[in-house]
C-alpha positions in Angstrom: 10.7 -126.3 49.5 10.9 -123.6 46.8 7.8 -122.2 45.2 7.0 -123.6 41.7 6.2 -120.2 40.1 4.7 -121.9 37.0 2.1 -123.6 39.2 1.5 -120.5 41.2 0.9 -118.4 38.0 -1.2 -121.2 36.5 -3.6 -121.2 39.5 -3.8 -117.4 39.3 -4.6 -117.6 35.6 -7.3 -120.2 36.3 -8.9 -117.9 38.8 -8.6 -114.6 36.9 -8.4 -115.7 33.2 -5.7 -114.6 30.8 -3.0 -116.6 29.0 0.0 -118.3 30.6 3.3 -118.9 28.8 5.8 -121.0 30.6 8.3 -123.8 30.2 8.7 -127.1 32.0 11.3 -126.0 34.6 9.6 -124.9 37.9 11.9 -122.0 38.5 12.0 -120.9 34.8 10.8 -117.9 32.9 7.0 -117.4 32.8 4.7 -114.8 31.4 1.0 -114.2 32.2 -1.2 -111.9 30.0 -4.1 -110.6 32.0 -7.0 -108.8 30.1 -8.1 -105.6 31.7 -11.6 -105.1 30.2 -11.5 -102.0 27.9 -7.9 -101.1 28.9 -4.7 -102.6 27.6 -3.8 -106.0 29.1 -1.1 -106.5 31.8 1.9 -108.6 31.1 3.2 -110.3 34.2 6.7 -111.8 33.8 8.6 -113.9 36.3 12.2 -114.7 35.5 15.6 -115.5 36.9 18.3 -112.8 36.6 21.9 -113.9 36.7 24.5 -111.5 37.9 27.8 -113.3 37.7 27.8 -116.1 40.3 24.3 -115.5 41.8 20.8 -115.5 40.6 17.7 -113.8 41.8 14.0 -114.0 41.0 12.3 -111.0 39.5 8.6 -110.2 39.0 7.8 -107.5 36.5 4.5 -106.1 35.4 4.1 -104.1 32.2 1.2 -102.5 30.3 0.9 -100.4 27.2 0.0 -96.7 27.0 -1.2 -94.6 24.1 0.9 -91.5 23.7 -0.7 -88.3 22.6 2.3 -87.2 20.6 5.1 -89.0 18.7 8.1 -89.7 20.9 11.7 -90.2 19.9 14.7 -91.0 22.1 18.3 -91.7 21.1 21.0 -92.5 23.6 24.5 -92.9 22.3 27.8 -93.2 24.0 29.9 -90.0 23.6 32.9 -90.7 21.4 36.2 -88.9 21.5 36.7 -89.7 17.8 33.3 -88.4 16.8 33.0 -86.3 13.7 30.9 -83.2 13.1 27.5 -84.9 13.5 28.5 -86.3 16.9 29.7 -82.9 18.1 26.5 -81.2 16.8 24.3 -83.8 18.5 26.4 -83.3 21.7 25.8 -79.6 21.5 22.0 -80.1 21.0 21.7 -82.4 24.0 24.4 -80.7 26.1 22.0 -78.3 27.8 19.4 -80.9 28.7 19.3 -82.0 32.3 17.3 -85.2 32.7 17.9 -85.5 36.4 20.1 -88.7 36.5 23.7 -87.6 35.9 25.1 -90.9 37.1 23.4 -92.8 34.3 23.5 -90.1 31.5 27.2 -88.9 32.0 29.2 -89.6 28.9 26.2 -90.0 26.7 24.6 -88.0 23.9 20.8 -87.9 24.4 18.5 -86.5 21.8 14.8 -86.4 22.1 11.8 -84.6 20.9 10.0 -84.6 24.3 12.3 -83.5 27.1 9.7 -83.8 30.0 8.6 -87.3 28.9 12.3 -88.4 28.5 12.8 -87.5 32.2 9.9 -89.8 33.0 11.4 -92.6 30.9 14.8 -92.2 32.5 13.2 -92.4 35.9 12.9 -96.2 35.3 15.6 -97.8 37.5 16.0 -100.8 35.1 16.9 -98.5 32.2 19.3 -96.5 34.3 21.0 -99.7 35.5 21.5 -100.7 31.8 23.1 -97.3 31.1 25.3 -97.6 34.2 26.6 -101.0 33.2 27.5 -99.5 29.9 25.4 -102.0 28.0 24.5 -101.3 24.4 21.0 -100.2 23.8 19.3 -101.0 20.5 15.9 -99.6 19.5 13.6 -101.5 17.4 10.8 -100.1 15.3 7.5 -101.3 16.7 3.9 -100.4 16.7 3.4 -96.6 16.7 0.5 -94.9 18.4 -1.3 -92.2 16.4 -2.1 -89.0 18.2 -5.3 -89.3 20.2 
């Protein structure tokens, strides 16, 4: 008998507190927000990932961090028809080695924090998105002021 993840997370939430967001399907997507005292909360997400004909269950835990400095990262696909700006951006980012050539090959990457960008690109999920050639869109969100 498969595990009803919504019930499992609901019991965990009753024992530990927090807030549970889930639907009515037992194998569906669920999110649990767990307070961490004076720290930022944890977001625990359970979801089904579909990869063509099969599906798999994934559990992901996220938290927030406060950055000491502003951070910008732009990842664009290198275009053969690019104009002057694309070539200039390519030259600016050409000498930067982020340590993951399989995921960054054919891309123009510009950043204001090279070392932190290497850390960000160490995330396997992000590299897999880049490898699949999926489009990345950034959204303006909350910004942390320098500490």
